[in-house]
SEBA-105784 format. One record per residue (C-alpha): residue in one letter; x, y, z. Coordinates in steps of 0.05 Angstrom, whole numbers, plus 32768, in hexadecimal, padded with zeros to 4 digits. Layout:
N
AXYZ
...
REM end
This chain:
166
I7CF5812B7DB9
R7CAF814C7DB4
Y7C8281357D77
E7C7481817D61
E7CBC81947D5C
N7CD7819A7D13
V7D1C81787D24
W7D2581377D4A
D7D6A81307D6C
F7D7780E87D7C
R7DC580F77D8B
P7DB880FE7DD2
Y7D9F80B47DD6
Y7DD680967DB9
E7E1880927DDC
D7E5780AB7DB1
I7E2F80C07D74
N7E3381057D5A
T7E1E80FC7D13
P7DE681277CEE
S7DC580E87CD5
Y7DA980DC7D1B
V7D81811E7D15
I7D4481217CEB
R7D2A81647CD0
F7CDD81677CC0
S7CEB81B37CB7
K7CEA81B17C6B
A7CAC817F7C66
G7C6981997C4E
Y7C3281A17C86
D7C0C81747C57
Y7C3381387C64
V7C6981427C9E
D7C3B811B7CD2
Y7C4280DD7CA8
L7C8B80E37CA7
K7C8880EA7CF7
F7C6380B27CFE
F7C91808B7CCA
V7CC9809D7CF8
I7CA180887D37
Y7C9080467D16
G7CD980347CF9
I7CF080477D41
G7CBD800E7D5B
R7CD87FDE7D28
K7D1B7FE87D39
S7D32800A7D00
K7D7480357CFD
I7D6B807F7D0D
S7D9A808F7CD4
T7D7480637CA0
L7D3480847CBB
E7D5980CA7CB1
R7D6C80B97C6C
R7D2B80A57C56
V7D0480E17C6E
T7D37810D7C55
D7D3480ED7C0B
F7CEA80ED7C0E
I7CE381307C25
Q7D10814A7BED
L7CEC81247BB9
I7CAA81327BD0
N7CC281827BD0
E7CE0817E7B8C
V7CA381607B6D
K7C7681937B8A
E7CA481C67B6A
T7CA881A97B24
T7C5E81977B1A
N7C1E81B97B2B
H7C10818B7B60
N7C1781B67B9C
S7BF981847BCC
F7C1181437BE5
S7BD781197BDA
L7BDA81357B90
I7C17811A7B7E
T7C1E80DB7B54
T7C4680A37B42
D7C5680C47AFA
D7C7181027B23
I7C9E80D97B4F
V7CBA80B07B16
D7CC480EE7AE6
N7CEB810D7B22
I7D1C80D77B30
E7D2480C57AEB
D7D3D81097AD6
R7D6C810D7B08
D7DB581027AF8
I7DC880CF7B2F
T7DE080857B36
N7DB0804F7B31
S7DC5803D7B7C
R7DA480867B8B
K7D6980757B63
S7D5B80387B87
S7D62805B7BC3
L7D3380977BB0
Y7CFC80637B98
A7D0A80397BDA
C7CF680747C02
A7CC380857BDA
H7CA9803E7BDC
I7CB180357C24
I7C9080777C40
Y7C5480777C11
D7C4B80297C28
F7C49803B7C72
I7C1880737C60
A7BEB80437C37
K7BE7800C7C69
N7BDB80437CA8
Y7BAF80797C8E
N7B7080747C63
L7B8D80A27C25
N7B7A809B7BDE
L7BC280AD7BC2
A7BD380AC7B7C
V7C1180867B80
D7C1F80397B6F
I7C4280227BA8
E7C5B7FDD7B87
Y7C7180047B44
L7C9E802B7B76
K7CBC7FEB7B97
I7CC57FC87B53
L7CEE80077B35
S7D1980027B77
G7D277FBD7B6C
K7D317FCF7B1F
Y7D6A7FFE7B33
R7D887FDB7B68
K7D967FA47B40
L7DAD7FD27B0B
S7DE47FF67B38
K7DFD7FAC7B4A
T7E027F9B7B03
H7E177FE37AE5
D7E5580047AFC
D7E3A804A7AF7
K7E6680667B38
L7E9A80997B2F
P7EE080787B0E
N7F1580737B3E
I7F4F80A97B3A
P7F82809C7B05
E7FBC806E7B24
D7FF0809E7B13
Y7FCB80DC7B2D
Y7FBC80B17B6F
V800A80A67B7E
L801F80EC7B79
I7FDF80FF7BA6
R7FFA80D17BD5
N804180E17BCD
K803581297BDF
A800981167C17
Y804480E87C35
E807181247C27
I804681597C4C
L803C812E7C88
N808881207C8E
REM end
């Protein structure tokens, strides 16, 4: 794997792994923050983080930042504010668990950038951490997941599957 490549494929280094979660794609990251993400991955590997976890965080962060850039007049990574991130996540029709994950990825990556680079970013890292915890707690107390298939319908599906298999 070469640093300058836009795709880091870790699958050859793990026996019997062929999942896309071991491929980190930086191609959609803006030039103004892609190096931070690459160093975040290198740092994470050094701290023995799972490749799949790093891939999820990087993918979510890229999607979040790109959407913020598209929906605001902040076309540079350094201009993005806490309000931009919060507004973007809050406007999504997603579960509390997913909101928690998005806030966590923003918090963790911004925290890494703040601790390792001398940048003045308009993002309140602690507030993102608080929101991540808030939605994680809400996800455990409120059932906002899709309901199960109704029992009668489930029985019909199962019986038809048995019939087809036989």
